[in-house]
C-alpha positions as CSV (number, residue, x, y, z in Angstrom):
1,M,20.6,-39.3,-58.9
2,H,18.1,-37.9,-61.6
3,E,17.1,-41.5,-62.8
4,L,14.6,-41.6,-59.9
5,S,12.7,-38.7,-61.4
6,L,13.0,-40.1,-65.0
7,A,11.6,-43.7,-63.8
8,E,8.7,-41.7,-61.6
9,G,7.7,-39.7,-65.1
10,L,8.2,-43.2,-67.4
11,I,5.6,-44.5,-64.8
12,E,3.3,-41.5,-65.1
13,I,3.4,-42.0,-69.0
14,L,2.5,-45.8,-68.5
15,T,-0.2,-45.2,-66.3
16,E,-1.8,-42.2,-68.7
17,E,-1.6,-44.5,-71.4
18,A,-3.4,-47.4,-69.4
19,S,-6.4,-45.4,-68.6
20,K,-6.4,-44.1,-72.2
21,Q,-6.1,-47.9,-73.9
22,A,-7.6,-49.5,-71.4
23,Y,-4.7,-52.1,-70.5
24,R,-4.0,-53.8,-67.5
25,Q,-0.6,-54.7,-66.8
26,V,2.7,-53.6,-68.8
27,R,4.9,-56.6,-69.2
28,K,7.7,-54.6,-70.9
29,V,9.3,-51.3,-71.6
30,V,12.0,-51.1,-74.2
31,L,13.5,-47.5,-73.7
32,E,16.0,-45.8,-76.1
33,I,18.3,-43.6,-74.1
34,G,20.9,-41.0,-76.0
35,E,24.6,-41.7,-75.6
36,F,25.0,-38.2,-73.8
37,S,21.7,-38.2,-72.0
38,H,24.0,-39.0,-68.6
39,V,21.6,-41.9,-67.7
40,A,23.4,-45.1,-65.7
41,P,21.7,-48.2,-66.8
42,D,21.8,-50.2,-63.6
43,A,20.3,-46.7,-61.6
44,M,17.5,-46.3,-64.1
45,R,16.8,-49.9,-63.8
46,F,16.6,-49.9,-59.9
47,C,14.9,-46.6,-59.9
48,F,12.1,-48.0,-62.5
49,E,11.7,-51.2,-60.2
50,I,11.2,-49.2,-57.1
51,A,8.8,-46.4,-59.1
52,A,6.4,-49.3,-60.7
53,Q,5.8,-50.8,-57.4
54,G,1.7,-50.6,-57.4
55,S,1.6,-49.4,-60.8
56,V,0.4,-51.0,-64.2
57,A,4.2,-51.5,-64.8
58,E,5.0,-53.3,-61.3
59,G,6.9,-56.3,-62.2
60,A,7.5,-55.2,-65.5
61,V,10.7,-56.0,-67.9
62,L,13.0,-52.6,-68.5
63,D,14.9,-52.8,-71.6
64,L,17.4,-50.2,-71.9
65,T,18.9,-49.5,-76.0
66,F,21.1,-47.1,-76.5
67,R,21.5,-44.4,-79.5
68,Q,24.9,-42.9,-80.5
69,A,25.0,-39.0,-80.1
70,M,25.1,-36.8,-83.3
71,G,26.6,-33.6,-84.2
72,E,26.9,-30.9,-86.6
73,C,29.8,-28.8,-87.2
74,R,29.6,-25.4,-87.0
75,C,32.4,-24.6,-89.2
76,C,31.4,-26.8,-92.5
77,G,28.2,-28.1,-91.8
78,E,29.3,-31.8,-91.8
79,S,26.8,-34.5,-89.4
80,V,29.5,-36.6,-87.2
81,V,29.0,-39.1,-85.0
82,M,30.0,-37.9,-81.4
83,H,32.1,-40.0,-79.0
84,S,32.5,-37.1,-76.6
85,R,31.3,-33.5,-76.4
86,Y,34.8,-32.3,-77.1
87,D,35.8,-34.2,-80.4
88,A,37.1,-32.1,-83.3
89,C,35.2,-32.4,-86.5
90,P,36.7,-35.4,-88.5
91,A,36.0,-33.4,-91.8
92,C,37.6,-30.2,-91.1
93,G,39.6,-30.4,-87.6
94,A,37.5,-27.7,-86.1
95,Y,36.0,-28.0,-82.5
96,G,32.7,-26.9,-81.3
97,I,30.3,-29.2,-82.7
98,R,26.9,-28.7,-81.8
99,V,24.7,-31.7,-80.5
100,V,21.5,-32.5,-82.8
101,E,21.1,-35.9,-81.3
102,G,21.6,-38.1,-78.3
103,E,20.6,-36.1,-75.3
104,D,17.4,-37.3,-75.1
105,M,15.3,-40.6,-74.1
106,S,12.1,-42.3,-75.6
107,I,9.8,-45.2,-75.2
108,K,10.0,-47.2,-78.3
109,Y,8.2,-50.1,-77.4
110,I,5.4,-51.5,-74.5
111,E,4.0,-54.6,-74.2
112,V,0.8,-54.7,-72.5
113,V,-1.9,-56.8,-71.1
């Protein structure tokens, strides 16, 4: 379950930012997750709740939003929305689309006091 290490990393970031920006408590975190990041939403929420105990994020709401995966065809160069890593290019029919977006995760918004 890699969600626990992701949640722990998120708490580290929030803790570092709390000391830099002098906030006491995180109330809400909006996390954007790429479709191909292999993050299970329920597991991420559960792990965040556990990792946040005793931190500036204890009791914070974790809001997850998802972003489509995007790829680029190696044959024709077309940018395409991907639903599977093994999709054929809708423009030319070739396989082997390179993923260019959607494997990552980023903090989009933090509500603090």
